[in-house]
VOTORPA-11832 format. One record per residue (C-alpha): residue in one letter; y, x, z. Coordinates in pm, 1 decimal. Each point is the difference from the previous one (the first is absolute). Example, Ala and Ser with C-alpha at 12.3 -4.5 7.8 and 13.67 -1.06 7.14 Angstrom:
{vodren A; {-450.0; 1230.0; 780.0}},
{vodren S; {344.0; 137.0; -66.0}},
END
This chain:
{vodren M; {10270.7; 6938.0; 11171.9}},
{vodren K; {-95.8; 363.7; -40.8}},
{vodren F; {-23.0; 239.0; 289.9}},
{vodren D; {266.8; 263.7; -43.2}},
{vodren Y; {56.1; 283.8; 244.1}},
{vodren A; {376.1; -30.5; -58.8}},
{vodren N; {-10.1; -342.7; 169.7}},
{vodren I; {-112.6; 151.6; 330.6}},
{vodren S; {305.2; 34.0; 219.0}},
{vodren E; {60.9; 276.6; 251.2}},
{vodren E; {-28.1; -267.7; 267.2}},
{vodren I; {-355.5; -84.9; -107.7}},
{vodren V; {-92.2; 369.3; -2.5}},
{vodren A; {147.1; 40.7; 350.4}},
{vodren V; {-197.2; -299.5; 130.5}},
{vodren A; {-320.7; 137.0; -156.8}},
{vodren Q; {58.5; 338.9; 163.1}},
{vodren E; {66.2; -167.2; 335.6}},
{vodren L; {-320.4; -204.2; -29.1}},
{vodren N; {-193.7; 316.3; -85.0}},
{vodren Q; {139.5; 171.7; 309.8}},
{vodren I; {-100.7; -296.8; 216.3}},
{vodren Y; {-351.0; 7.3; -153.4}},
{vodren L; {-32.2; 369.6; 83.4}},
{vodren E; {77.6; -68.0; 366.1}},
{vodren I; {-240.6; -290.1; 49.5}},
{vodren P; {-357.3; 92.6; 97.7}},
{vodren S; {-229.7; -163.2; -252.7}},
{vodren T; {-357.1; -58.9; -100.7}},
{vodren E; {-51.7; -80.2; -367.8}},
{vodren I; {-313.7; -120.9; -174.2}},
{vodren W; {4.7; 52.4; -377.2}},
{vodren T; {-244.0; -102.0; -270.6}},
{vodren K; {-19.8; 132.0; -354.3}},
{vodren D; {211.1; -301.4; -96.4}},
{vodren T; {288.4; 123.1; 214.4}},
{vodren V; {82.2; 262.9; -260.3}},
{vodren D; {-157.7; -166.4; -304.5}},
{vodren G; {193.4; -321.4; 60.9}},
{vodren T; {328.4; 187.9; 18.6}},
{vodren I; {-76.1; 192.6; -317.8}},
{vodren D; {-102.3; -322.4; -174.9}},
{vodren Q; {332.5; -159.2; 96.6}},
{vodren V; {191.4; 290.2; -154.7}},
{vodren R; {-220.0; -17.3; -311.7}},
{vodren Y; {61.4; -374.1; -31.4}},
{vodren A; {377.0; 36.0; 47.8}},
{vodren F; {13.8; 270.6; -266.5}},
{vodren E; {-223.5; -180.6; -250.3}},
{vodren A; {186.7; -329.6; 52.4}},
{vodren G; {331.8; 173.1; -62.0}},
{vodren H; {136.7; -43.6; 352.0}},
{vodren I; {29.9; 377.5; 11.9}},
{vodren G; {131.4; 90.7; -342.5}},
{vodren D; {63.0; 368.7; 52.4}},
{vodren K; {-301.4; 234.7; -21.1}},
{vodren A; {174.3; 259.5; 217.5}},
{vodren L; {60.6; -259.4; 272.7}},
{vodren A; {-360.5; -121.9; -12.3}},
{vodren E; {-119.1; 358.9; 27.2}},
{vodren K; {237.3; 60.3; 292.8}},
{vodren I; {-143.0; -301.4; 183.4}},
{vodren V; {-353.9; 134.8; -45.4}},
{vodren E; {117.7; 340.7; 124.0}},
{vodren Q; {137.2; -173.2; 311.1}},
{vodren I; {-346.2; -145.8; 60.1}},
{vodren R; {-136.9; 355.3; -19.7}},
{vodren Y; {261.6; 117.5; 253.5}},
{vodren C; {-96.7; -286.0; 229.9}},
{vodren L; {-366.6; 101.2; -21.1}},
{vodren T; {93.3; 362.0; 73.1}},
{vodren D; {196.0; -112.7; 305.7}},
{vodren M; {-293.7; -211.5; 118.5}},
{vodren N; {-226.2; 302.6; -34.7}},
{vodren M; {233.1; 210.4; 214.0}},
{vodren Y; {18.5; -271.0; 267.5}},
{vodren A; {-379.2; -28.8; -2.1}},
{vodren I; {-57.0; 374.5; 31.8}},
{vodren S; {201.9; 16.2; 321.2}},
{vodren A; {-74.6; -359.8; 110.0}},
{vodren K; {372.6; -53.2; 49.1}},
{vodren K; {297.5; -74.1; -220.8}},
{vodren T; {246.7; 243.2; 156.8}},
{vodren I; {-19.0; 293.6; 238.8}},
{vodren D; {31.1; -247.6; 289.2}},
{vodren P; {-354.3; -80.1; 122.4}},
{vodren A; {117.4; -353.7; 88.6}},
{vodren H; {31.8; -72.3; -373.9}},
{vodren S; {-378.0; -17.6; -42.6}},
{vodren F; {-166.2; -88.0; -327.7}},
{vodren N; {-357.1; -119.5; -41.5}},
{vodren W; {-108.9; -54.8; -358.9}},
{vodren Y; {-326.6; -165.5; -97.9}},
{vodren H; {-171.3; -88.9; -326.3}},
{vodren C; {-215.8; -310.2; -13.1}},
{vodren D; {-216.7; -129.6; -284.5}},
{vodren V; {32.1; -353.7; 135.5}},
{vodren L; {286.9; -176.5; -170.0}},
{vodren G; {213.8; -179.2; 252.0}},
{vodren S; {327.5; -178.8; 1.1}},
{vodren L; {324.6; 185.2; 47.6}},
{vodren A; {82.7; -39.3; 368.6}},
{vodren Y; {244.1; 160.5; 238.0}},
{vodren L; {-55.9; -14.3; 374.1}},
{vodren I; {277.7; 110.9; 229.8}},
{vodren E; {-91.1; 65.7; 360.5}},
{vodren F; {277.7; -16.3; 256.5}},
{vodren K; {-49.5; 73.6; 370.1}},
{vodren E; {-63.4; -364.0; 91.7}},
{vodren S; {-72.3; -174.6; -330.4}},
{vodren M; {-94.8; 30.9; -365.9}},
{vodren L; {147.5; -117.1; -329.4}},
{vodren C; {-197.0; -46.8; -320.6}},
{vodren F; {101.5; -16.8; -365.5}},
{vodren N; {-257.8; -94.3; -263.1}},
{vodren R; {95.6; 55.3; -362.1}},
{vodren F; {-149.0; -197.1; -281.5}},
{vodren N; {-33.6; 96.4; -366.0}},
{vodren T; {363.3; -91.6; -47.7}},
{vodren F; {317.1; 85.9; 183.5}},
{vodren N; {-77.6; -277.2; 249.3}},
{vodren Y; {-124.6; 79.8; 347.5}},
{vodren L; {-98.6; -161.2; 326.8}},
{vodren K; {175.5; 123.5; 313.0}},
{vodren T; {-122.8; -103.0; 341.9}},
{vodren D; {27.8; 103.5; 361.7}},
{vodren D; {-289.3; -224.4; 103.2}},
{vodren Q; {-186.0; 236.8; 231.3}},
{vodren F; {-344.3; -146.2; -69.9}},
{vodren Y; {50.8; 43.5; -375.4}},
{vodren C; {135.0; 352.4; 53.1}},
{vodren A; {-299.2; 89.3; 218.9}},
{vodren Q; {-237.2; -128.8; -269.9}},
{vodren T; {186.2; 208.3; -259.3}},
{vodren K; {-23.3; 306.7; 224.4}},
{vodren D; {-376.3; -52.2; 41.7}},
{vodren W; {-37.3; -37.3; -378.2}},
{vodren M; {196.7; 321.9; -58.1}},
{vodren Q; {-208.9; 188.0; 256.1}},
{vodren G; {-311.7; -122.3; -182.1}},
{vodren L; {139.9; 135.8; -327.2}},
{vodren I; {71.9; 333.6; 167.1}},
{vodren R; {-362.9; 19.5; 117.3}},
{vodren K; {-106.9; -46.7; -364.6}},
{vodren S; {251.2; 255.5; -125.0}},
{vodren V; {14.5; 372.5; -63.4}},
{vodren A; {269.8; 182.2; 196.5}},
{vodren F; {243.3; 192.9; -219.3}},
{vodren S; {209.6; 131.2; 288.7}},
{vodren G; {-81.4; 323.0; 176.0}},
{vodren Q; {-345.8; 112.2; -108.9}},
{vodren G; {-57.8; -236.2; -295.0}},
{vodren E; {89.6; 265.8; -255.8}},
{vodren K; {-291.9; -42.6; -241.2}},
{vodren H; {36.2; -378.0; -38.8}},
{vodren R; {379.9; 13.5; 4.0}},
{vodren N; {7.5; 263.0; -275.4}},
{vodren K; {-241.3; -201.6; -215.8}},
{vodren F; {213.7; -313.5; 43.7}},
{vodren L; {320.3; 188.4; -79.9}},
{vodren Y; {-155.7; 172.2; -302.6}},
{vodren T; {-93.7; -340.9; -140.8}},
{vodren A; {345.9; -139.8; 77.2}},
{vodren F; {180.4; 295.3; -160.1}},
{vodren A; {-225.4; -28.9; -306.9}},
{vodren A; {93.9; -368.4; -30.3}},
{vodren C; {368.4; 98.7; 16.7}},
{vodren D; {-56.7; 262.0; -270.1}},
{vodren R; {-176.6; -254.5; -223.0}},
{vodren L; {290.7; -242.8; 32.7}},
{vodren I; {252.5; 271.5; -83.9}},
{vodren G; {-211.0; 76.5; -308.0}},
{vodren E; {-0.6; -368.0; -97.2}},
{vodren I; {377.0; -20.0; 46.1}},
{vodren N; {62.6; 304.2; -217.4}},
{vodren N; {-258.0; -78.8; -268.3}},
{vodren G; {31.2; -379.1; -9.2}},
END
């Protein structure tokens, strides 16, 4: 089945917008690697080359959305928050160490952990020992990382330049392939 923008209902768009609003209001710390962007771009490339995205204009629009996402991330990083509310803090790091895709949610009294695998499958647990181990692992990654938020302008700009160039290359491949 081909991906077609016409198949996206208004309901799906509304849910996506609601999820984006929730994301903006949740304080977050994110650790990215070069594969965070490259993997996304590779997925779009694969979908286009395999014919799952048959329309060049749609493929290009998806890549443009990746660019918009990166621009948003840059703005959040500059101010170290996602909105004007200081409670909506944003800490962005870049790490050369490749890790698994993990989400750790800290509540007042407990934690919840989601670990994604290289598929759509994931492990969800509220085992506090496991969550504490995941938190320690994440803090270790942060110590090995470069901060992009606040004062990390030089490294952030280099990362974004590379990411935007990868987007531009894919758009070129889409239009010339």
